[in-house]
C-alpha positions as CSV (number, residue, x, y, z in Angstrom):
1,X,-56.9,19.6,22.0
2,X,-57.5,20.6,25.6
3,X,-59.4,23.9,26.2
4,X,-56.8,26.2,27.7
5,X,-58.4,29.1,29.5
6,X,-55.2,30.9,30.3
7,X,-53.3,32.8,27.6
8,X,-49.7,33.6,28.6
9,X,-49.5,36.1,25.8
10,X,-52.0,38.3,27.6
11,X,-49.9,38.4,30.9
12,X,-48.5,41.7,32.0
13,X,-45.7,42.3,34.4
14,X,-46.8,45.1,36.7
15,X,-44.1,45.0,39.3
16,X,-40.5,43.9,39.7
17,X,-38.6,44.0,43.0
18,X,-35.0,43.0,43.4
19,X,-33.5,42.3,46.8
20,X,-30.3,40.9,48.1
21,X,-29.7,38.7,51.2
22,X,-26.5,40.7,51.8
23,X,-25.9,44.4,52.4
24,X,-25.5,46.1,49.0
25,X,-24.2,49.3,50.4
26,X,-24.8,51.6,53.4
27,X,-28.3,52.6,52.1
28,X,-29.4,49.2,50.7
29,X,-29.0,46.8,53.6
30,X,-30.0,43.1,53.3
31,X,-33.6,42.7,52.2
32,X,-33.9,46.3,51.0
33,X,-35.4,46.8,47.5
34,X,-32.6,47.4,45.0
35,X,-34.7,48.6,42.0
36,X,-32.7,51.9,41.8
37,X,-29.5,49.8,41.6
38,X,-30.5,47.6,38.6
39,X,-31.6,48.0,35.0
40,X,-33.4,45.5,32.9
41,X,-32.6,44.9,29.3
42,X,-35.0,43.1,27.1
43,X,-35.7,42.3,23.5
44,X,-39.2,43.5,22.6
45,X,-41.4,42.7,19.6
46,X,-44.0,45.4,20.6
47,X,-43.8,47.5,17.5
48,X,-44.1,44.3,15.3
49,X,-47.1,43.1,17.3
50,X,-48.8,46.5,17.3
51,X,-48.5,46.7,13.5
52,X,-50.7,43.6,13.3
53,X,-47.7,41.6,12.3
54,X,-47.4,43.6,9.0
55,X,-43.9,44.8,9.6
56,X,-40.9,42.6,9.2
57,X,-40.2,40.5,12.3
58,X,-38.0,43.1,14.0
59,X,-37.4,43.8,17.6
60,X,-36.0,46.6,19.6
61,X,-33.6,46.4,22.6
62,X,-35.1,48.2,25.6
63,X,-33.1,49.2,28.6
64,X,-34.8,50.7,31.6
65,X,-34.1,51.3,35.3
66,X,-36.3,48.9,37.1
67,X,-37.8,51.6,39.3
68,X,-39.2,53.3,36.2
69,X,-41.0,50.3,34.8
70,X,-44.8,50.5,34.8
71,X,-45.7,47.4,32.8
72,X,-44.2,44.9,30.4
73,X,-46.4,42.6,28.2
74,X,-45.0,39.1,28.1
75,X,-46.0,38.7,24.5
76,X,-43.5,41.5,23.7
77,X,-40.6,39.7,25.3
78,X,-37.8,37.5,23.9
79,X,-35.7,37.7,27.0
80,X,-34.9,39.8,30.1
81,X,-31.5,40.4,31.6
82,X,-31.0,42.3,34.9
83,X,-27.8,44.3,35.2
84,X,-26.5,46.1,38.3
85,X,-26.3,49.8,37.7
86,X,-24.3,50.4,40.8
87,X,-21.8,48.0,42.4
88,X,-22.1,46.7,45.9
89,X,-19.8,48.0,48.6
90,X,-18.0,44.7,49.0
91,X,-16.6,42.1,46.6
92,X,-18.1,38.6,46.7
93,X,-21.2,36.6,45.8
94,X,-24.6,38.1,46.4
95,X,-27.8,36.1,46.6
96,X,-30.3,38.1,44.7
97,X,-34.1,37.5,44.4
98,X,-36.1,38.9,41.5
99,X,-39.7,39.1,42.5
100,X,-42.2,39.5,39.6
101,X,-45.9,40.4,39.9
102,X,-48.3,39.9,37.1
103,X,-51.5,42.0,36.4
104,X,-53.7,39.1,37.7
105,X,-51.7,39.2,41.0
106,X,-49.8,36.0,40.4
107,X,-46.3,36.3,41.9
108,X,-43.0,34.6,41.0
109,X,-39.6,34.6,42.6
110,X,-36.4,33.9,40.7
111,X,-33.2,33.4,42.8
112,X,-29.9,34.4,41.2
113,X,-26.3,34.8,42.3
114,X,-24.2,37.8,41.2
115,X,-20.4,37.7,41.8
116,X,-18.3,40.8,42.0
117,X,-14.5,40.6,42.0
């Protein structure tokens, strides 16, 4: 086997920024950070991992406003879903960017489209 020096299970999300290419509302114009307008829901195995894997493989559903997140360990995650907490001022399709920063300063961008009718 190859020697792998990077262990994804040790990665920590330290920052998430959500922006839209379109005006969300009068306060959140195009390019403005929308963290106070979105929540993230994720399935976490944190309690199972912290027990030393002694508890049954259970998870908890965590739901947090993005602006309140301090850190999320990738090892704890099963999935992440980003939900708008407030609706944009106009109906239509919005080009959203989810920018994620890890503790080691690596950054990732995930484009998404949200349609509001």
